[in-house]
C-alpha positions as CSV (number, residue, x, y, z in Angstrom):
1,M,11.7,7.0,12.7
2,Y,10.0,7.5,9.4
3,Q,9.4,11.0,7.9
4,F,6.4,12.2,6.0
5,T,7.9,12.5,2.5
6,E,6.3,13.4,-0.8
7,D,6.0,9.6,-1.5
8,C,3.5,9.5,1.3
9,R,1.1,12.1,-0.2
10,I,-2.0,10.5,-1.7
11,G,-3.4,13.7,-3.2
12,I,-6.3,14.1,-0.8
13,P,-5.5,17.2,1.3
14,E,-7.5,16.3,4.4
15,I,-6.1,12.7,4.6
16,D,-2.6,13.9,3.8
17,E,-2.7,16.4,6.7
18,E,-3.9,13.8,9.1
19,H,-1.2,11.4,8.0
20,K,1.4,14.2,8.4
21,K,0.0,14.8,11.9
22,L,0.3,11.1,12.8
23,F,4.0,11.1,11.7
24,Q,4.6,14.2,13.8
25,M,3.0,12.7,16.9
26,V,5.0,9.5,16.6
27,N,8.3,11.5,16.2
28,E,7.5,13.7,19.1
29,A,7.0,10.6,21.3
30,F,10.3,9.2,20.1
31,V,12.1,12.5,20.9
32,L,10.6,12.7,24.3
33,L,11.4,9.1,25.0
34,A,15.1,9.7,24.2
35,E,15.5,12.5,26.7
36,P,17.3,11.4,29.9
37,S,14.7,13.2,32.1
38,A,11.7,11.6,30.3
39,T,9.1,9.9,32.4
40,V,6.9,7.1,31.3
41,V,3.8,9.1,32.2
42,G,4.8,11.9,29.7
43,V,5.4,9.5,26.8
44,K,2.4,7.4,27.7
45,N,0.1,10.5,27.4
46,L,1.5,11.2,24.0
47,V,0.9,7.6,22.9
48,L,-2.7,7.8,24.3
49,A,-3.2,11.0,22.3
50,L,-1.8,9.3,19.2
51,K,-4.1,6.3,19.6
52,K,-7.1,8.6,19.9
53,Y,-6.1,10.7,16.9
54,A,-5.5,7.5,14.8
55,A,-9.0,6.3,15.6
56,T,-10.5,9.6,14.5
57,H,-8.4,9.5,11.3
58,F,-9.6,6.0,10.5
59,I,-13.2,7.2,10.8
60,H,-12.5,10.2,8.4
61,E,-10.7,8.0,5.9
62,E,-13.4,5.3,5.9
63,A,-16.1,7.9,5.5
64,Y,-14.4,9.4,2.5
65,M,-13.9,6.0,0.9
66,D,-17.6,5.1,1.6
67,E,-18.6,8.4,0.0
68,I,-16.7,7.7,-3.3
69,K,-17.7,4.0,-3.2
70,D,-14.1,2.9,-3.1
71,P,-13.9,-0.9,-3.6
72,E,-10.9,-1.0,-1.3
73,L,-12.9,0.1,1.8
74,P,-13.3,-3.5,3.3
75,R,-9.6,-4.1,3.0
76,Q,-8.9,-0.7,4.7
77,K,-11.3,-1.4,7.5
78,K,-9.6,-4.8,8.1
79,E,-6.1,-3.1,8.3
80,H,-7.4,-0.4,10.6
81,E,-8.8,-3.0,13.0
82,Q,-5.5,-4.9,13.0
83,F,-3.8,-1.6,13.9
84,K,-6.2,-1.0,16.8
85,E,-5.9,-4.6,18.1
86,K,-2.1,-4.3,18.2
87,V,-2.2,-1.0,20.1
88,N,-4.8,-2.4,22.5
89,E,-2.6,-5.3,23.3
90,V,-0.4,-2.9,25.4
91,D,-1.8,-2.0,28.8
92,L,-0.6,1.6,28.8
93,E,-2.1,2.2,32.3
94,A,0.1,-0.5,33.8
95,L,3.4,0.9,32.5
96,N,5.8,2.5,34.9
97,D,9.4,3.9,34.8
98,E,10.9,0.5,35.3
99,N,9.3,-1.4,32.4
100,G,7.6,1.3,30.4
101,K,10.4,2.8,28.2
102,E,11.2,-0.5,26.6
103,V,7.5,-1.3,25.9
104,L,6.8,2.2,24.6
105,T,9.9,2.1,22.3
106,E,8.7,-1.2,20.8
107,L,5.2,0.1,20.3
108,L,6.3,3.4,18.7
109,E,8.6,1.4,16.3
110,F,5.6,-0.7,15.3
111,L,3.4,2.4,14.9
112,S,5.9,4.2,12.6
113,R,6.5,1.1,10.5
114,W,2.8,0.3,10.2
115,L,1.9,3.9,9.3
116,Y,4.6,4.1,6.6
117,H,3.7,0.7,5.1
118,H,0.0,1.3,5.3
119,I,0.1,4.6,3.5
120,L,2.4,3.4,0.7
121,G,0.8,0.0,0.4
122,S,-2.9,0.8,0.8
123,D,-3.8,4.5,1.1
124,T,-2.1,5.5,-2.1
125,M,-4.8,3.5,-3.9
126,I,-7.7,5.5,-2.4
127,G,-9.8,6.9,-5.2
128,K,-7.3,5.6,-7.8
129,M,-9.4,2.8,-9.4
130,P,-9.8,3.5,-13.1
131,A,-13.0,3.3,-15.1
132,L,-12.7,0.5,-17.6
133,D,-15.3,1.8,-20.0
134,E,-13.5,5.0,-21.1
135,E,-12.7,5.5,-24.8
136,E,-9.0,5.3,-24.2
137,D,-7.7,1.7,-24.0
138,P,-6.9,1.3,-20.3
139,F,-4.8,-1.8,-21.0
140,A,-2.4,0.0,-23.4
141,F,1.1,0.7,-22.4
142,T,1.3,4.3,-23.7
143,E,3.9,7.0,-23.7
144,K,2.8,8.4,-20.4
145,Y,4.0,5.3,-18.6
146,K,7.5,5.2,-20.2
147,L,10.5,5.9,-17.9
148,G,13.1,5.8,-20.6
149,V,14.8,2.8,-18.9
150,E,14.4,0.0,-21.5
151,L,14.3,-3.0,-19.1
152,I,11.8,-1.4,-16.8
153,D,9.6,-0.2,-19.6
154,S,9.5,-3.6,-21.3
155,E,8.6,-5.3,-18.0
156,H,5.9,-2.7,-17.3
157,Q,4.5,-3.4,-20.8
158,R,4.4,-7.1,-20.1
159,L,2.5,-6.5,-16.9
160,F,-0.1,-4.5,-18.8
161,E,-0.4,-7.4,-21.3
162,I,-1.0,-9.9,-18.5
163,I,-3.8,-7.7,-17.1
164,R,-5.3,-7.4,-20.6
165,E,-5.2,-11.2,-20.9
166,T,-7.0,-11.5,-17.6
167,N,-9.7,-9.1,-18.9
168,E,-10.1,-11.1,-22.2
169,L,-10.5,-14.3,-20.1
170,T,-13.2,-12.6,-18.1
171,N,-15.2,-11.6,-21.2
172,D,-14.7,-14.9,-23.0
173,V,-18.2,-16.4,-23.2
174,L,-16.9,-19.7,-24.6
175,F,-15.4,-20.7,-21.3
176,N,-17.8,-21.4,-18.4
177,D,-15.3,-22.7,-15.9
178,K,-12.3,-20.5,-15.8
179,Y,-10.8,-21.8,-12.6
180,D,-7.7,-23.3,-14.1
181,D,-7.1,-20.2,-16.3
182,I,-7.4,-18.0,-13.2
183,K,-4.8,-20.1,-11.4
184,K,-2.5,-19.9,-14.4
185,I,-2.8,-16.1,-14.7
186,I,-2.3,-15.5,-11.0
187,S,0.8,-17.8,-11.0
188,E,2.3,-16.0,-14.0
189,L,1.5,-12.6,-12.5
190,K,3.1,-13.5,-9.2
191,D,6.3,-14.8,-10.8
192,Y,6.6,-12.0,-13.3
193,T,5.9,-9.3,-10.7
194,I,8.5,-10.6,-8.3
195,K,11.0,-10.7,-11.2
196,H,10.1,-7.2,-12.2
197,F,10.3,-5.8,-8.7
198,G,13.7,-7.4,-8.3
199,D,15.0,-6.0,-11.5
200,E,13.6,-2.5,-10.7
201,E,15.1,-2.5,-7.2
202,E,18.4,-3.7,-8.5
203,Y,18.5,-0.8,-11.0
204,M,17.5,1.7,-8.3
205,E,20.2,0.4,-6.0
206,K,22.8,0.6,-8.8
207,I,22.1,4.3,-9.5
208,G,21.8,5.1,-5.7
209,Y,18.2,6.2,-5.9
210,S,17.0,7.7,-2.6
211,G,13.4,6.5,-3.0
212,L,14.4,2.8,-3.0
213,E,13.1,2.1,0.5
214,A,9.6,3.5,-0.3
215,Q,9.6,1.5,-3.5
216,K,10.4,-1.7,-1.6
217,V,7.5,-1.1,0.7
218,A,5.0,-0.5,-2.1
219,H,6.3,-3.6,-4.0
220,Q,5.9,-5.8,-1.0
221,A,2.4,-4.6,-0.3
222,F,1.4,-5.5,-3.9
223,V,3.0,-9.0,-3.5
224,D,1.2,-9.5,-0.2
225,R,-2.1,-8.6,-1.9
226,L,-1.5,-11.3,-4.5
227,N,-0.6,-13.8,-1.9
228,E,-3.9,-13.2,-0.2
229,V,-5.8,-14.6,-3.2
230,N,-8.0,-17.5,-2.0
231,L,-8.5,-19.6,-5.1
232,E,-11.0,-21.9,-3.3
233,A,-13.2,-18.9,-2.6
234,V,-12.7,-17.6,-6.2
235,D,-14.3,-20.7,-7.6
236,G,-17.6,-19.6,-6.2
237,D,-17.7,-16.3,-8.0
238,Q,-15.2,-16.3,-10.8
239,E,-16.7,-13.5,-12.8
240,G,-17.0,-11.1,-9.8
241,Y,-13.5,-11.9,-8.6
242,L,-11.9,-11.4,-12.0
243,H,-13.5,-8.0,-12.5
244,E,-12.4,-7.0,-9.0
245,L,-8.9,-8.3,-9.7
246,I,-8.6,-6.5,-13.0
247,E,-9.6,-3.2,-11.5
248,F,-7.1,-3.6,-8.7
249,L,-4.2,-4.7,-10.9
250,L,-4.8,-1.9,-13.4
251,G,-5.3,0.8,-10.8
252,W,-2.3,-0.2,-8.8
253,L,0.1,-0.5,-11.7
254,A,-1.0,2.7,-13.4
255,N,-0.9,4.7,-10.1
256,H,2.4,3.2,-9.0
257,I,4.2,3.9,-12.3
258,L,2.9,7.5,-12.6
259,K,3.3,8.4,-8.9
260,M,6.5,6.5,-7.9
261,D,8.3,5.0,-10.9
262,K,8.3,8.2,-12.9
263,K,10.6,9.7,-10.3
264,I,13.3,7.1,-11.0
265,P,16.0,8.8,-13.0
266,M,17.6,7.3,-16.0
267,E,21.2,6.0,-15.6
268,E,23.7,8.6,-16.8
């Protein structure tokens, strides 16, 4: 079971409360399922209630994102649909005491993993996209991002530099076809990101940091996002794609450092 920890808070009270309720419902179902006297009917009713509550939560979350014009809304809708499809694969009405407990256990394990990964990998970005036209240089690695761990700070700085290079490429009017440059930057970003995450996780493991698991989930979600890049589709709208990519990269990196990495203690 996963617990609703501080890492899962995205800073939007209504959504945080609904996430907390979803964790609570999953855990209640796990507890009931573990009781010797538990019946499939009782657990099934809890799962049905959870399914209904999740659908309502998705509506609320998507409405909020639509209201603030969050560019991540299409991605969120896609992930929500994948969740509903997975749950709907299970014919809850057909379950009985002979086959039901095993099926429900597997479903609840999926629900808890999905919820935890979805919050850390996607929901933490709701409303976090920065405005790139502010007076402050959004690509500058400033003091507010420094952890005091030299290796991690230097790697974070390099990531900001790669994003700046992407932005400069976008605004370079001398290059009409930027396809090869896009491929090069994405390749460099993937390689360097994986290296950085590995170094960061190794450091956290070395100092026995309790937030390592949450960090791994967030890191993998970011890598998955990079792996979804379809360069063939990009060639049709290079400018639009680059602007979208820059906003996502900058927003994710800044938010992740300030919300999660800042909690990593320095080695004594």
